[in-house]
C-alpha positions in Angstrom: -111.9 74.2 21.8 -108.1 74.2 21.8 -106.7 77.0 24.1 -103.0 76.0 23.6 -101.4 77.8 20.6 -98.7 75.1 20.6 -101.2 72.5 19.6 -102.8 74.5 16.8 -101.6 73.6 13.3 -99.3 76.3 11.8 -100.6 78.5 9.1 -97.2 78.7 7.4 -94.5 76.1 7.3 -91.8 77.9 5.1 -89.9 79.0 8.2 -88.7 75.5 9.1 -87.7 74.8 5.5 -85.8 78.1 5.4 -84.1 77.4 8.7 -83.1 74.0 7.6 -81.5 75.5 4.5 -79.6 78.1 6.5 -79.1 76.3 9.7 -75.5 75.5 8.8 -74.5 79.1 8.6 -76.2 79.9 11.9 -74.4 77.0 13.6 -71.1 78.1 12.2 -71.7 81.7 13.5 -72.7 80.3 16.9 -69.5 78.2 16.9 -67.5 81.4 16.3 -69.3 83.2 19.1 -68.5 80.3 21.5 -64.8 80.2 20.5 -64.3 84.0 20.8 -66.2 84.1 24.1 -64.2 81.2 25.5 -60.9 83.1 24.8 -62.4 86.3 26.3 -61.9 88.1 22.9 -63.8 91.1 21.9 -65.9 90.3 18.8 -69.1 90.8 17.0 -71.0 88.4 14.7 -73.5 89.8 12.2 -76.0 87.6 10.3 -77.3 88.7 6.9 -75.4 92.0 6.9 -73.7 92.5 3.5 -73.0 88.7 3.5 -74.4 85.7 5.2 -72.1 86.0 8.2 -69.7 88.9 9.0 -67.3 88.5 11.9 -65.6 91.4 13.5 -62.6 91.2 15.8 -63.5 94.3 17.9 -66.4 96.5 19.0 -64.2 99.5 18.6 -64.9 101.1 15.3 -61.4 102.6 14.9 -59.7 99.2 15.1 -62.3 96.6 14.0 -61.6 94.4 11.0 -64.0 92.0 9.3 -64.3 88.7 7.6 -67.1 88.0 5.2 -68.6 84.6 4.7 -71.1 83.5 2.0 -72.7 80.1 2.4 -73.9 77.9 -0.4 -75.9 74.7 -0.1 -75.8 73.8 -3.8 -75.6 70.2 -4.9 -73.6 69.1 -6.7 -70.6 71.0 -5.4 -69.5 74.1 -7.2 -67.0 73.7 -10.0 -64.7 76.5 -11.3 -67.3 77.1 -14.0 -70.2 77.1 -11.5 -68.5 79.8 -9.3 -68.0 82.1 -12.3 -71.1 81.4 -14.3 -73.4 84.5 -14.6 -76.8 85.0 -16.2 -78.3 88.0 -17.9 -80.0 89.0 -14.6 -77.6 87.7 -11.9 -73.8 88.0 -11.3 -71.8 84.9 -10.7 -71.6 83.5 -7.1 -68.0 84.6 -6.8 -68.8 88.1 -8.3 -71.5 88.5 -5.7 -69.1 87.9 -2.8 -66.4 90.0 -4.3 -68.9 92.8 -5.1 -69.9 93.1 -1.5 -66.3 93.7 -0.5 -64.5 95.8 -3.1 -64.9 99.5 -3.9 -66.6 100.1 -0.5 -65.7 102.5 2.2 -64.9 99.6 4.4 -62.9 97.5 1.9 -59.6 98.1 3.6 -61.0 96.7 6.8 -61.9 93.3 5.3 -59.3 90.7 6.2 -60.9 87.7 4.4 -63.7 86.7 2.1 -64.8 83.1 2.3 -67.2 81.0 0.3 -68.4 78.1 2.5 -70.2 75.2 0.7 -72.1 72.7 2.8 
């Protein structure tokens, strides 16, 4: 009998695949945390809230502004057509990013929207 759960084969393996796909965005978010912390800045970093990564420059709701980042791992790299291509069921990649930022109660608090392609 094996009493150590670390030696037992995993039932699911999708988690490691998913993390591998999204690892870049988590590393970039962690880099931002380290940089802000190093400078003693007030900040917040949110993962998977409205966009893949949302950075805030303050914890004070009355003064906080935000940047939204959407990450893509597509290969080959996006072309102008690829960024604006939509299907019957899905908006374009660019429309998805813009759609999470415009016509929202918080729209005026967004200082930047970024598409990051790995």
